[in-house]
C-alpha positions as CSV (number, residue, x, y, z in Angstrom):
1,M,-0.1,-0.1,0.1
2,T,1.5,3.5,-1.0
3,S,1.8,6.3,1.7
4,S,-0.9,8.2,0.0
5,L,-3.3,5.4,0.4
6,K,-2.4,4.8,3.9
7,I,-3.1,8.5,4.6
8,Q,-6.5,8.2,3.0
9,K,-7.4,5.2,4.7
10,L,-6.4,6.7,8.2
11,N,-8.5,9.9,7.3
12,Q,-11.5,7.7,6.3
13,E,-11.2,5.8,9.8
14,A,-11.0,9.1,11.7
15,A,-13.9,10.7,9.9
16,T,-16.1,7.5,10.6
17,E,-14.9,7.6,14.3
18,L,-15.9,11.3,14.6
19,I,-19.4,10.8,13.0
20,N,-20.1,7.7,15.3
21,W,-18.9,9.8,18.3
22,V,-21.4,12.8,17.3
23,Y,-24.3,10.2,16.9
24,E,-23.6,8.6,20.1
25,L,-24.0,12.1,21.6
26,G,-27.3,12.8,20.1
27,G,-26.2,14.6,16.9
28,F,-25.9,18.0,16.3
29,P,-29.2,19.9,16.0
30,A,-30.5,20.8,12.6
31,P,-29.9,24.4,11.6
32,K,-33.0,26.5,11.3
33,I,-32.4,29.3,9.1
34,Y,-35.0,31.7,7.6
35,F,-34.1,33.9,4.8
36,V,-35.9,37.2,3.5
37,N,-35.3,38.8,0.2
38,D,-37.1,41.7,-0.3
39,P,-36.6,45.2,-2.2
40,K,-34.7,46.8,0.7
41,G,-32.3,43.8,1.1
42,N,-31.7,40.5,2.0
43,F,-31.9,39.1,5.9
44,M,-30.8,35.7,7.1
45,Y,-32.1,35.0,10.4
46,W,-30.5,32.1,12.8
47,L,-33.5,30.6,14.3
48,N,-31.6,28.3,16.9
49,T,-30.5,31.1,18.8
50,L,-33.0,33.8,18.2
51,K,-35.6,34.5,20.9
52,M,-39.0,34.3,18.9
53,P,-41.5,37.1,19.4
54,T,-45.0,36.3,20.2
55,P,-46.9,35.3,17.1
56,I,-49.7,37.5,15.8
57,K,-52.5,36.4,13.6
58,K,-52.5,38.0,9.9
59,Y,-54.5,37.1,6.9
60,C,-51.9,35.9,4.3
61,P,-52.1,34.4,0.8
62,D,-52.8,30.6,1.2
63,T,-49.9,29.5,-1.3
64,T,-48.4,32.3,-3.2
65,M,-48.3,36.2,-3.3
66,W,-50.5,36.1,-6.3
67,T,-53.4,34.2,-5.0
68,K,-56.6,36.0,-4.0
69,K,-57.6,33.5,-1.4
70,R,-56.4,34.5,2.2
71,L,-56.0,32.6,5.3
72,L,-55.6,33.5,9.0
73,K,-52.2,32.3,10.1
74,D,-49.9,32.8,13.0
75,V,-46.8,34.9,11.9
76,Y,-43.7,36.2,13.6
77,L,-42.6,39.7,12.7
78,L,-38.8,39.6,13.1
79,K,-37.0,42.9,13.4
80,E,-34.5,43.5,10.6
81,N,-31.6,44.2,13.3
82,E,-32.1,40.7,14.7
83,A,-30.8,39.2,11.4
84,S,-27.6,37.3,11.6
85,R,-26.6,38.4,8.2
86,I,-27.7,41.7,6.4
87,N,-27.2,42.8,2.9
88,I,-28.8,46.2,2.2
89,N,-29.5,46.6,-1.6
90,T,-28.4,50.0,-3.0
91,P,-29.9,51.6,-5.9
92,N,-28.2,51.7,-9.3
93,K,-26.9,54.9,-10.6
């Protein structure tokens, strides 16, 4: 076995051992990310660490923005400054 194959095998064994160890601990929590793209800019919220506000009821489109049918849904109004990543759009000149 060449030295590069030995290194690859050791790396695979180490990675497998690490994955098994993580699963024994219960695994990592799935990241919960919410992305907003609007004319003002892009906002990405990391929901795992965000303290969620109290939901309010609003009439929202049932499937898309262009449908006429509205449903009363619970919504969370997140503040722009609570976003983890912010990219404000600038007007083209």
